Backbone bond lengths (Angstrom), bond angles and torsions (degrees), N, CA, C in turn:
res aa  C-N    CA-C-N  psi(-1)  N-CA   C-N-CA  omega(-1)  CA-C   N-CA-C  phi
1 M - - - 1.421 - - 1.543 105.80 -
2 S 1.197 117.28 122.59 1.471 121.71 175.82 1.581 112.18 -95.07
3 E 1.253 112.33 142.15 1.545 120.36 179.74 1.500 106.91 -67.82
4 L 1.257 116.24 144.15 1.476 125.35 177.13 1.530 106.47 -101.33
5 N 1.288 120.40 146.75 1.455 126.92 174.86 1.549 106.87 -86.15
6 S 1.259 115.96 174.41 1.498 123.19 -172.61 1.501 110.05 -66.96
7 G 1.325 118.17 -35.79 1.430 124.21 -175.96 1.594 107.36 -65.68
8 E 1.411 111.77 -47.84 1.420 118.10 -175.15 1.590 108.54 -65.96
9 R 1.259 112.44 -38.70 1.549 114.79 174.08 1.516 118.79 -58.20
10 R 1.408 108.13 -42.30 1.476 119.07 176.65 1.439 112.87 -62.93
11 K 1.355 114.87 -43.82 1.477 117.30 178.61 1.538 112.62 -66.09
12 L 1.421 119.48 -43.61 1.442 120.01 172.19 1.489 115.90 -62.50
13 K 1.245 119.57 -30.60 1.465 121.05 177.56 1.534 107.84 -69.35
14 S 1.326 118.18 -41.72 1.456 117.44 176.09 1.466 115.15 -65.99
15 L 1.304 119.03 -38.24 1.491 125.27 174.97 1.632 109.97 -61.20
16 A 1.269 112.07 -39.41 1.567 118.19 -176.33 1.553 108.69 -72.38
17 H 1.304 117.37 -17.00 1.517 115.42 -170.87 1.526 116.84 -52.38
18 H 1.339 110.57 -42.98 1.448 117.92 -174.61 1.616 112.34 -88.57
19 L 1.344 117.25 -1.29 1.480 118.54 178.26 1.518 112.88 -80.53
20 E 1.209 113.05 150.01 1.492 124.05 176.95 1.632 108.39 -97.45
21 P 1.302 115.14 142.23 1.362 117.67 -177.20 1.652 110.55 -59.42
22 V 1.317 115.81 137.75 1.509 120.45 -175.11 1.468 106.77 -106.00
23 V 1.344 124.16 -20.45 1.538 124.02 -176.99 1.572 99.27 -133.27
24 M 1.370 108.50 139.59 1.494 118.09 176.55 1.607 105.19 -118.25
25 V 1.405 110.68 139.66 1.443 115.99 -179.51 1.531 102.18 -102.54
26 G 1.374 119.30 116.69 1.446 123.49 -174.06 1.439 112.89 -111.51
27 Q 1.334 114.84 -144.23 1.547 124.24 -174.05 1.513 111.87 -57.41
28 K 1.357 121.94 -36.33 1.341 125.84 -174.02 1.535 117.60 -85.20
29 G 1.357 116.62 -5.37 1.460 121.33 176.74 1.503 108.43 60.34
30 F 1.369 112.94 -145.71 1.396 120.46 -176.10 1.487 114.68 -76.21
31 T 1.347 115.79 112.17 1.529 117.98 -178.58 1.606 104.57 -132.17
32 E 1.334 111.29 172.46 1.406 115.53 177.24 1.468 115.77 -65.47
33 N 1.320 115.38 -34.56 1.536 119.60 170.00 1.457 116.13 -62.87
34 L 1.356 118.15 -35.59 1.498 120.52 171.12 1.542 111.55 -61.76
35 S 1.215 110.74 -54.94 1.579 119.65 172.89 1.494 112.00 -40.53
36 K 1.341 113.95 -55.29 1.421 119.37 -178.85 1.481 116.65 -63.34
37 A 1.409 114.86 -34.54 1.458 119.73 179.70 1.453 111.01 -70.97
38 V 1.356 117.42 -36.76 1.444 122.48 177.55 1.466 110.61 -70.33
39 D 1.369 121.63 -40.28 1.439 123.16 177.22 1.500 108.37 -62.19
40 K 1.238 121.14 -46.48 1.467 123.59 -175.86 1.572 108.71 -62.61
41 A 1.362 112.86 -41.76 1.526 115.76 179.21 1.462 111.08 -63.41
42 L 1.311 117.25 -43.40 1.524 118.63 176.59 1.469 114.74 -62.65
43 S 1.368 113.76 -35.71 1.471 114.88 177.70 1.477 111.72 -68.38
44 D 1.288 115.66 -31.37 1.496 118.70 179.37 1.528 116.69 -83.70
45 H 1.311 116.28 -26.16 1.458 117.56 -167.61 1.631 107.55 -129.71
46 E 1.220 124.12 -19.80 1.486 122.96 -175.45 1.514 110.38 77.53
47 L 1.351 117.38 -56.50 1.359 124.74 -175.26 1.502 114.93 -114.32
48 I 1.327 122.49 122.49 1.418 122.85 -167.70 1.551 108.47 -136.63
49 K 1.288 114.01 158.82 1.496 119.11 164.58 1.469 110.27 -115.69
50 I 1.352 117.75 139.78 1.513 121.69 172.87 1.557 108.84 -116.84
51 K 1.369 116.03 128.87 1.518 120.53 -179.03 1.427 106.11 -99.76
52 F 1.372 113.88 133.85 1.501 123.27 170.06 1.465 111.41 -90.51
53 V 1.397 116.34 99.27 1.446 119.41 175.12 1.494 108.20 -78.03
54 D 1.236 115.35 -44.79 1.529 118.34 175.70 1.608 106.20 -117.96
55 F 1.296 115.69 178.04 1.433 122.70 -176.97 1.498 115.95 57.57
56 K 1.351 114.36 35.59 1.515 120.15 -171.84 1.532 107.05 -63.29
57 D 1.356 117.74 -33.93 1.491 121.66 -174.10 1.490 110.33 -77.78
58 E 1.358 116.28 -15.05 1.457 118.97 178.99 1.563 115.67 -114.33
59 K 1.370 110.20 21.25 1.477 113.74 -167.82 1.584 109.28 -72.88
60 R 1.334 121.25 -21.99 1.470 118.59 176.49 1.516 113.12 -76.39
61 K 1.335 117.60 -31.28 1.465 122.33 176.82 1.537 108.06 -71.61
62 L 1.357 115.92 -49.95 1.486 119.49 176.52 1.510 116.35 -59.03
63 T 1.296 118.15 -37.97 1.388 121.22 176.28 1.470 112.52 -66.80
64 D 1.347 120.22 -35.64 1.452 122.22 172.80 1.467 113.67 -62.04
65 E 1.413 112.38 -41.86 1.577 115.43 176.61 1.526 110.39 -67.57
66 I 1.325 124.35 -33.11 1.337 124.00 177.13 1.577 111.38 -69.94
67 V 1.292 114.79 -39.42 1.504 119.84 -178.28 1.547 105.96 -63.75
68 L 1.280 119.26 -44.79 1.421 120.89 -175.10 1.598 108.89 -69.67
69 S 1.304 114.03 -42.40 1.562 114.25 -178.05 1.516 113.32 -68.57
70 T 1.320 117.48 -26.78 1.515 120.79 -177.54 1.496 113.13 -102.88
71 E 1.375 115.32 -4.04 1.504 120.50 -178.80 1.552 109.69 54.25
72 S 1.312 114.55 51.48 1.471 118.19 -178.34 1.604 108.19 -119.74
73 N 1.253 115.34 -179.08 1.419 120.88 179.70 1.499 112.33 -112.19
74 L 1.325 116.31 132.58 1.478 119.24 173.62 1.377 114.13 -78.38
75 I 1.259 122.88 118.33 1.530 121.05 -178.21 1.502 109.96 -89.78
76 G 1.366 119.43 -38.75 1.413 125.01 173.36 1.456 111.51 176.62
77 I 1.321 108.39 170.22 1.479 117.19 177.67 1.579 105.04 -127.99
78 I 1.389 115.98 122.33 1.409 120.90 -177.22 1.553 105.86 -126.79
79 G 1.316 112.05 109.78 1.537 116.99 -177.17 1.506 106.75 70.50
80 N 1.270 114.25 -123.42 1.493 121.62 178.60 1.455 114.37 -108.94
81 I 1.388 116.59 28.54 1.338 125.25 -177.27 1.519 113.54 -123.24
82 A 1.329 125.10 122.30 1.409 125.04 178.51 1.551 109.54 -102.23
83 I 1.269 115.56 141.71 1.508 119.34 175.53 1.536 109.37 -111.30
84 L 1.309 114.31 125.66 1.442 122.27 -179.24 1.514 113.03 -121.34
85 Y 1.329 117.10 151.61 1.485 121.61 178.31 1.398 109.99 -142.31
86 R 1.326 116.64 143.73 1.532 125.20 178.27 1.582 104.83 -152.97
87 E 1.329 114.06 116.82 1.402 115.49 178.60 1.510 110.32 -66.32
88 N 1.304 118.01 145.64 1.495 124.29 177.23 1.461 110.60 -122.31
89 P 1.256 119.37 102.71 1.406 122.42 -176.00 1.684 114.50 -66.03
90 D 1.283 112.52 -9.66 1.507 121.56 -176.72 1.592 107.32 -82.09
91 I 1.264 117.43 -20.44 1.466 122.70 -179.03 1.466 107.48 -76.89
92 P 1.327 116.89 131.52 1.532 117.32 176.96 1.583 115.30 -48.73
93 A 1.229 116.27 142.33 1.491 121.27 -176.25 1.602 111.64 -53.26
94 K 1.335 117.83 -34.97 1.449 118.30 -178.26 1.530 114.29 -73.31
95 E 1.403 113.78 -16.77 1.440 112.68 -179.87 1.502 111.06 -106.60
96 R 1.326 121.24 1.70 1.414 124.92 174.76 1.525 114.12 -73.16
97 I 1.381 113.40 156.81 1.477 119.61 176.90 1.500 103.92 -74.78
98 R 1.322 119.02 131.81 1.463 125.65 179.43 1.531 107.89 -111.89
99 F 1.342 113.05 138.55 1.515 122.15 171.38 1.432 113.19 -91.46
């Protein structure tokens, strides 16, 4: 996982603005199934939002665990929503996010 500079983070945050959360963190918190769901979503979309329905007070800690387990980059946390990015080289070049 390569570090993103502030310009890249800003662009990804603006691209994520219109996205709906694809993964919800609920009663069980961080589990293997949650990690698998986030990993699959990142493989499919590269840029995703995760909504914290429960564990709102622990969202930073849980987000850090998710980022480590999925080898992704945290773009930001806005309210109870975390934005994650992971480049997928298997996605055709014309469909990838470009900086």
